[in-house]
C-alpha positions as MATLAB code, in Angstrom:
seq = 'MTGSNIIDLSHHNGPVDLQKAQADGIAGVIHKATQGLTYVAHMFATNCRKAAAAGPLFGAYHFGTCADGSAQADFFLQTVQPSDTGLLVLDFEENTAGATMTLDRAATSSQASRASPIVGPVSTAATTLLSSSARETTPC';
ca = [
      51.080    0.470  -95.897;
      48.014   -0.800  -95.929;
      45.635    0.258  -92.308;
      42.238   -0.300  -90.582;
      42.258    3.316  -89.141;
      39.227    5.689  -90.583;
      39.417    9.350  -90.017;
      36.909   12.137  -89.228;
      37.493   14.966  -91.733;
      35.367   18.324  -91.897;
      35.910   21.412  -93.538;
      37.976   22.445  -90.511;
      40.608   20.543  -91.671;
      41.146   22.313  -95.187;
      42.931   20.355  -98.177;
      43.428   16.518  -97.365;
      46.429   14.363  -99.140;
      44.100   11.751  -99.407;
      46.508    9.537 -101.306;
      49.220   10.291  -98.319;
      47.205    9.885  -96.113;
      46.146    6.150  -97.474;
      49.948    5.398  -98.336;
      50.113    6.358  -94.420;
      47.418    3.609  -93.249;
      44.542    5.570  -93.545;
      41.760    2.662  -94.301;
      38.966    5.538  -94.872;
      37.729    9.142  -94.381;
      34.151    9.499  -92.893;
      33.235   13.494  -93.629;
      30.904   16.040  -92.944;
      29.289   16.747  -95.439;
      26.226   19.072  -93.919;
      24.830   20.368  -90.486;
      21.176   21.396  -89.726;
      19.045   22.080  -92.737;
      21.270   24.400  -94.677;
      25.225   24.178  -93.987;
      26.761   22.182  -96.812;
      30.461   21.455  -95.677;
      32.636   23.492  -98.601;
      35.449   20.491  -98.648;
      32.860   17.622  -99.166;
      32.764   17.183 -102.887;
      36.293   18.149 -103.397;
      37.530   15.123 -100.423;
      34.768   12.769 -102.015;
      36.215   13.118 -105.514;
      40.215   12.915 -103.943;
      39.114    9.945 -102.060;
      37.558    7.987 -105.595;
      40.708    8.753 -106.972;
      42.998    8.030 -104.300;
      41.443    4.736 -103.376;
      39.927    4.912  -99.135;
      36.756    3.947  -98.010;
      34.927    7.472  -98.273;
      31.606    7.692  -95.940;
      29.783   11.072  -95.225;
      27.896   12.108  -91.924;
      25.222   14.591  -91.046;
      25.656   17.045  -87.922;
      22.718   17.269  -86.114;
      20.668   20.148  -84.999;
      17.578   20.584  -83.066;
      15.552   21.754  -86.395;
      13.196   18.699  -87.882;
      14.771   15.391  -87.771;
      12.946   14.110  -91.212;
      14.032   17.398  -92.806;
      17.754   17.238  -91.910;
      17.645   13.676  -93.528;
      16.187   14.729  -96.740;
      18.602   17.904  -97.154;
      21.209   15.567  -96.094;
      20.846   12.442  -98.445;
      20.018   15.477 -101.599;
      23.091   16.748 -100.703;
      25.310   13.746 -100.505;
      23.237   11.771 -103.247;
      24.567    8.306 -101.812;
      25.177    5.051 -103.465;
      23.004    2.252 -102.295;
      26.016    0.749 -100.710;
      27.749    4.164  -99.272;
      28.187    4.879  -95.524;
      26.050    7.089  -94.212;
      26.185    8.326  -90.535;
      24.131   10.316  -88.115;
      26.752   12.836  -85.680;
      24.933   13.180  -82.525;
      26.787   14.741  -80.156;
      26.500   18.517  -78.420;
      26.004   21.246  -80.247;
      28.189   24.222  -78.876;
      27.125   26.915  -81.254;
      23.424   25.953  -81.101;
      20.328   23.819  -79.658;
      21.955   20.310  -79.449;
      19.697   17.231  -81.313;
      17.150   15.547  -78.861;
      17.492   11.915  -78.825;
      13.546   11.719  -80.664;
      14.909   13.997  -83.546;
      18.476   11.865  -83.816;
      15.993    8.654  -84.652;
      13.398    9.894  -86.682;
      16.786   11.851  -88.877;
      18.404    7.602  -88.862;
      15.501    6.150  -89.923;
      14.734    8.641  -92.714;
      18.408    8.678  -94.206;
      19.005    5.402  -93.694;
      22.342    6.529  -91.254;
      24.088    4.960  -88.904;
      22.986    6.875  -85.581;
      26.814    7.357  -83.862;
      26.536    9.130  -80.266;
      29.720   11.015  -80.008;
      32.922   11.819  -82.506;
      32.374    9.802  -85.546;
      35.701    8.601  -85.308;
      33.588    5.579  -83.404;
      32.421    4.315  -86.693;
      35.543    3.018  -87.963;
      34.071   -0.153  -87.407;
      31.249    0.063  -89.074;
      33.002    1.839  -92.090;
      35.646   -0.769  -92.386;
      32.673   -3.879  -92.145;
      29.971   -2.022  -94.650;
      29.713   -2.885  -97.933;
      31.141    0.982  -98.540;
      33.994   -0.745  -99.791;
      32.820   -1.221 -103.452;
      31.396    2.507 -103.917;
      31.676    6.113 -102.587;
      28.875    8.453 -101.759;
      29.347   10.983 -104.216;
];
């Protein structure tokens, strides 16, 4: 089954069968990779490899915090090591566990990382993922 649905994954989802997801109509995944200046999502690398083997589109997102935007972008890019065409997304929303990223920091972070700023849940990036050149490569 070919689909156009994009799912937002993070470490909260645990192990995911991406071959089954694709067979059920999932066209792509936007996966949490980092948060702030130090957090790396422990399931990111595993699910990136699974996506490469299974075939769905794959993108990475950074959950922004109130820390320096450029430093967050550097941390995100160092962790993800994207290809030139990989989809990168900044998840800019209320941080219920700490200080929320300001709009100025979001703009700085997006510019520094070439991420597509997304206000609200990253699932709103579905159109961007489907229309991007990320179809050819994964960010990992």
